[in-house]
C-alpha positions in Angstrom: 309.6 51.6 166.7 312.9 52.4 165.5 313.7 48.8 165.1 310.4 48.2 163.4 311.1 50.9 160.8 314.6 49.5 160.3 313.2 46.1 159.9 310.7 47.3 157.4 313.4 49.2 155.5 315.5 46.1 155.3 312.6 44.0 154.2 311.7 46.5 151.5 315.4 46.6 150.3 315.5 42.8 150.2 312.2 42.5 148.3 313.4 45.2 145.8 316.7 43.3 145.3 314.7 40.0 145.0 312.4 41.6 142.3 315.4 43.0 140.5 317.1 39.6 140.6 314.0 37.9 139.2 313.8 40.3 136.3 317.4 39.9 135.4 317.8 36.2 135.5 321.2 34.9 134.3 319.8 31.5 133.2 318.4 33.0 130.0 315.1 31.2 130.1 313.2 34.4 129.5 315.6 35.5 126.7 315.2 32.0 125.1 311.4 32.3 125.3 311.5 35.8 123.8 313.8 34.6 121.0 311.4 31.6 120.3 308.4 34.0 120.2 310.3 36.4 117.8 311.2 33.5 115.6 307.7 32.2 115.6 306.4 35.7 114.8 308.9 36.0 111.9 307.8 32.6 110.6 304.1 33.6 110.8 304.8 36.8 108.9 306.6 34.8 106.2 303.7 32.4 106.1 301.2 35.3 105.8 303.2 36.7 102.9 303.1 33.3 101.1 299.4 33.0 101.7 298.8 36.6 100.4 300.8 35.8 97.2 299.0 32.5 96.8 295.6 34.3 97.3 296.5 36.8 94.6 297.6 34.1 92.2 294.4 32.2 92.9 292.3 35.3 92.3 294.0 35.8 88.9 293.5 32.2 88.0 289.8 32.4 89.0 289.3 35.5 86.8 291.1 33.9 83.9 289.0 30.7 84.3 285.8 32.8 84.5 286.7 34.5 81.2 287.4 31.1 79.6 284.1 29.8 81.0 282.3 32.8 79.4 284.1 32.1 76.0 283.2 28.4 76.2 279.5 29.3 77.0 279.5 31.5 74.0 281.0 28.7 71.9 278.3 26.4 73.2 275.6 28.8 72.2 277.1 29.2 68.7 277.3 25.4 68.4 273.7 25.0 69.5 272.7 27.4 66.7 274.8 25.4 64.2 273.3 22.2 65.4 269.8 23.5 65.0 270.6 24.7 61.5 272.1 21.2 60.8 269.0 19.5 62.1 266.9 21.8 59.8 269.1 20.9 56.8 268.9 17.2 57.6 265.1 17.4 57.8 265.0 19.3 54.5 267.4 16.8 52.9 265.1 13.9 54.1 262.1 15.7 52.6 263.9 16.2 49.3 265.0 12.5 49.3 261.3 11.5 49.8 260.2 13.8 47.0 262.9 12.4 44.7 261.8 8.9 45.6 258.2 9.8 44.8 259.2 11.5 41.5 261.4 8.5 40.6 258.5 6.2 41.2 256.2 8.3 39.1 258.8 8.4 36.3 259.3 4.7 36.4 255.5 4.2 36.3 255.1 6.6 33.4 258.1 4.9 31.6 256.4 1.5 32.1 253.1 2.9 30.7 255.1 4.4 27.7 256.8 1.1 27.0 253.4 -0.6 27.2 251.9 2.0 24.9 254.8 1.5 22.5 254.2 -2.2 22.4 250.5 -1.7 21.8 251.3 0.6 18.9 253.8 -1.9 17.5 251.2 -4.6 17.8 248.6 -2.4 16.1 251.0 -1.6 13.3 251.6 -5.3 12.9 247.9 -6.0 12.7 247.4 -3.1 10.2 250.3 -4.5 8.1 248.8 -8.0 8.3 245.4 -6.6 7.3 246.9 -4.7 4.4 248.8 -7.7 3.2 245.7 -9.9 3.4 243.5 -7.4 1.7 246.2 -6.6 -1.0 244.6 -9.2 -3.1 241.2 -7.5 -3.0 241.0 -4.0 -4.3 239.6 -1.4 -2.1 238.3 1.7 -3.8 238.6 4.9 -1.8 236.3 7.7 -2.7 237.5 11.1 -1.7 235.1 13.5 -0.1 235.4 17.2 0.2 235.5 19.0 3.4 233.3 21.8 2.2 230.2 19.7 2.5 230.6 19.3 6.2 
């Protein structure tokens, strides 16, 4: 039994030394792996900071664009009102043009009638003058009448 406990003690010592040797490798593979992971972690932190800054910048741009969008929507509403007013003015202008055209036609018609009336009067005056000249040789006696008898 003594030899079994000695053997067990030796095995325990050897396994402890083996575990200690595995944890303290001189090849540096573990240290290299740890350094790679730390570098990767640092790079990920830097990338995260860049993404956070880009996110903040994007949020600011979005809020600015939304404000501009609101202003543009207001301008569109104002322009729609102006367009409606313009359309109303165009309709009114067209109505006025039609009224002026009607009045111009009426004026031209009345002017034509007046010219015709003037010609008729001149013709009548000519006939009266001709009748007066032809009857100048014959004396016409005019007897005045009083208005009181009427």
